[in-house]
DRENKE-456399 format. One record per residue (C-alpha): x, y, z; residue number from 1; residue in three letters. Coordinates in nm, 4 decimals. Example, Ala and Ser with C-alpha at 12.3 -4.5 7.8 and 13.67 -1.06 7.14 Angstrom:
DRENKE-456399
+----------+----------+----------+-----+------+
!       c1 !       c2 !       c3 ! seq ! type !
+----------+----------+----------+-----+------+
!   1.2300 !  -0.4500 !   0.7800 !   1 !  ALA !
!   1.3670 !  -0.1060 !   0.7140 !   2 !  SER !
+----------+----------+----------+-----+------+
This chain:
DRENKE-456399
+----------+----------+----------+-----+------+
!       c1 !       c2 !       c3 ! seq ! type !
+----------+----------+----------+-----+------+
!   9.2092 !  11.1761 !  10.5444 !   1 !  UNK !
!   9.5186 !  10.9792 !  10.7341 !   2 !  UNK !
!   9.8671 !  10.9789 !  10.5586 !   3 !  UNK !
!   9.9673 !  10.6457 !  10.4380 !   4 !  UNK !
!  10.3138 !  10.7522 !  10.2219 !   5 !  UNK !
!  10.4832 !  11.0535 !  10.1248 !   6 !  UNK !
!  10.8242 !  11.1691 !   9.9759 !   7 !  UNK !
!  11.0621 !  11.3290 !  10.2265 !   8 !  UNK !
!  11.1649 !  11.6093 !   9.9779 !   9 !  UNK !
!  10.7868 !  11.7169 !   9.9565 !  10 !  UNK !
!  10.7122 !  12.0757 !   9.9928 !  11 !  UNK !
!  10.4187 !  12.2575 !   9.9270 !  12 !  UNK !
!  10.1982 !  11.9171 !   9.8760 !  13 !  UNK !
!  10.3344 !  11.8654 !   9.5219 !  14 !  UNK !
!  10.4700 !  11.5312 !   9.5601 !  15 !  UNK !
!  10.3310 !  11.1701 !   9.4934 !  16 !  UNK !
!  10.1205 !  11.0539 !   9.8276 !  17 !  UNK !
!   9.8996 !  10.8074 !   9.9273 !  18 !  UNK !
!   9.6125 !  10.8533 !  10.1957 !  19 !  UNK !
!   9.3663 !  10.6313 !  10.3594 !  20 !  UNK !
!   9.0088 !  10.7971 !  10.3450 !  21 !  UNK !
!   8.7344 !  10.7647 !  10.6496 !  22 !  UNK !
!   8.5413 !  10.5752 !  10.3972 !  23 !  UNK !
!   8.8327 !  10.3319 !  10.3444 !  24 !  UNK !
!   8.9694 !  10.4235 !  10.0261 !  25 !  UNK !
!   9.3069 !  10.5181 !   9.9367 !  26 !  UNK !
!   9.3518 !  10.8294 !   9.7420 !  27 !  UNK !
!   9.6792 !  10.8592 !   9.5220 !  28 !  UNK !
!   9.8310 !  11.1586 !   9.4103 !  29 !  UNK !
!  10.0622 !  11.1311 !   9.1245 !  30 !  UNK !
!  10.2114 !  11.2696 !   8.8329 !  31 !  UNK !
!   9.9562 !  11.2753 !   8.5233 !  32 !  UNK !
!  10.0742 !  11.0092 !   8.2626 !  33 !  UNK !
!   9.7740 !  11.0266 !   8.0355 !  34 !  UNK !
!   9.3788 !  11.1796 !   8.0443 !  35 !  UNK !
!   9.2981 !  10.8710 !   8.2890 !  36 !  UNK !
!   9.6339 !  10.7686 !   8.4639 !  37 !  UNK !
!   9.8723 !  10.9050 !   8.7167 !  38 !  UNK !
!  10.2333 !  10.7586 !   8.8032 !  39 !  UNK !
!  10.3230 !  10.7152 !   9.1291 !  40 !  UNK !
!  10.6662 !  10.5813 !   9.2525 !  41 !  UNK !
!  10.6666 !  10.2175 !   9.3553 !  42 !  UNK !
!  10.8125 !  10.2947 !   9.6593 !  43 !  UNK !
!  10.5182 !  10.5105 !   9.7678 !  44 !  UNK !
!  10.2630 !  10.2487 !   9.6878 !  45 !  UNK !
!  10.4513 !   9.9841 !   9.8560 !  46 !  UNK !
!  10.4937 !  10.1709 !  10.1831 !  47 !  UNK !
!  10.1147 !  10.2623 !  10.1511 !  48 !  UNK !
!  10.0552 !   9.8782 !  10.1376 !  49 !  UNK !
!  10.2585 !   9.8369 !  10.4568 !  50 !  UNK !
!  10.0899 !  10.1011 !  10.6578 !  51 !  UNK !
!   9.7498 !   9.9272 !  10.5259 !  52 !  UNK !
!   9.8521 !   9.6152 !  10.6507 !  53 !  UNK !
!   9.9938 !   9.7646 !  11.0011 !  54 !  UNK !
!   9.6135 !   9.8891 !  11.0199 !  55 !  UNK !
!   9.4920 !   9.4945 !  10.9837 !  56 !  UNK !
!   9.3950 !   9.5059 !  10.6045 !  57 !  UNK !
!   9.5412 !   9.2354 !  10.4064 !  58 !  UNK !
!   9.5381 !   9.0512 !  10.0657 !  59 !  UNK !
!   9.2744 !   8.7512 !  10.1207 !  60 !  UNK !
!   9.3726 !   8.3798 !  10.1242 !  61 !  UNK !
!   9.2808 !   8.3598 !   9.7747 !  62 !  UNK !
!   9.4153 !   8.6719 !   9.5477 !  63 !  UNK !
!   9.1967 !   8.9121 !   9.4036 !  64 !  UNK !
!   9.1648 !   8.9062 !   9.0166 !  65 !  UNK !
!   9.4105 !   9.1676 !   8.8694 !  66 !  UNK !
!   9.2807 !   9.5116 !   8.9101 !  67 !  UNK !
!   9.2200 !   9.7437 !   8.6243 !  68 !  UNK !
!   9.2885 !  10.0288 !   8.8503 !  69 !  UNK !
!   9.6665 !  10.0078 !   8.9348 !  70 !  UNK !
!   9.9064 !   9.8181 !   8.7877 !  71 !  UNK !
!  10.3204 !   9.7748 !   8.8298 !  72 !  UNK !
!  10.5346 !   9.9318 !   8.5651 !  73 !  UNK !
!  10.8590 !   9.9047 !   8.6567 !  74 !  UNK !
!  10.9786 !  10.1688 !   8.8919 !  75 !  UNK !
!  10.6388 !  10.3009 !   8.9137 !  76 !  UNK !
!  10.2548 !  10.1970 !   8.9516 !  77 !  UNK !
!   9.9944 !  10.3511 !   8.6997 !  78 !  UNK !
!   9.7154 !  10.4324 !   8.8737 !  79 !  UNK !
!   9.3467 !  10.4779 !   8.6932 !  80 !  UNK !
!   9.0997 !  10.4984 !   8.9652 !  81 !  UNK !
!   8.8293 !  10.7738 !   9.0216 !  82 !  UNK !
!   8.9657 !  11.1031 !   8.9717 !  83 !  UNK !
!   8.9260 !  11.3406 !   9.2636 !  84 !  UNK !
!   8.8399 !  11.6997 !   9.3347 !  85 !  UNK !
!   9.1755 !  11.7313 !   9.5767 !  86 !  UNK !
!   9.3499 !  12.0166 !   9.4385 !  87 !  UNK !
!   9.6880 !  11.9476 !   9.3451 !  88 !  UNK !
!  10.0028 !  12.1185 !   9.1807 !  89 !  UNK !
!  10.0435 !  12.1566 !   8.8094 !  90 !  UNK !
!  10.1196 !  11.8176 !   8.6240 !  91 !  UNK !
!   9.9786 !  11.6034 !   8.9210 !  92 !  UNK !
!   9.6340 !  11.4806 !   8.9905 !  93 !  UNK !
!   9.4756 !  11.2550 !   9.2590 !  94 !  UNK !
!   9.2734 !  10.9120 !   9.2029 !  95 !  UNK !
!   9.0699 !  10.7278 !   9.4227 !  96 !  UNK !
!   9.1079 !  10.3336 !   9.4343 !  97 !  UNK !
!   9.0161 !  10.0511 !   9.6385 !  98 !  UNK !
!   9.2557 !   9.9212 !   9.9539 !  99 !  UNK !
!   9.2022 !   9.6068 !   9.8369 ! 100 !  UNK !
!   9.3352 !   9.7196 !   9.4608 ! 101 !  UNK !
!   9.6437 !   9.8442 !   9.6363 ! 102 !  UNK !
!   9.7367 !   9.5411 !   9.8306 ! 103 !  UNK !
!   9.6588 !   9.3152 !   9.5571 ! 104 !  UNK !
!   9.8751 !   9.4971 !   9.3052 ! 105 !  UNK !
!  10.1888 !   9.5109 !   9.5350 ! 106 !  UNK !
!  10.1429 !   9.1679 !   9.6284 ! 107 !  UNK !
!  10.1141 !   9.0629 !   9.2493 ! 108 !  UNK !
!  10.4192 !   9.3035 !   9.1960 ! 109 !  UNK !
!  10.6342 !   9.1539 !   9.4546 ! 110 !  UNK !
!  10.5225 !   8.7900 !   9.3287 ! 111 !  UNK !
!  10.6333 !   8.8640 !   8.9746 ! 112 !  UNK !
!  10.9554 !   8.9978 !   9.0888 ! 113 !  UNK !
!  11.0592 !   8.7018 !   9.2572 ! 114 !  UNK !
+----------+----------+----------+-----+------+
């Protein structure tokens, strides 16, 4: 996996983080919000999207439909993708989502904020 974004204060791997997998998906580690979701600081997801764009990935000319796996919620993104087997510290979990979902969610959140 390739690190896309993490927090500077992270110690011992217990922080929200985003990675690009070998299969071209994104794994997002965040704080457990419910049985099916994690919360990730908006900054982490936005930096991950910029890194993906630097890798040549972008939202298509026609925006994709709203993703059900990631959505903006104030200063957070709520992620409900496929839970992974990645070992995380207590209170955290990692979910796998599509690159296109990350890019579309950030693009949509940016347009809504303007």
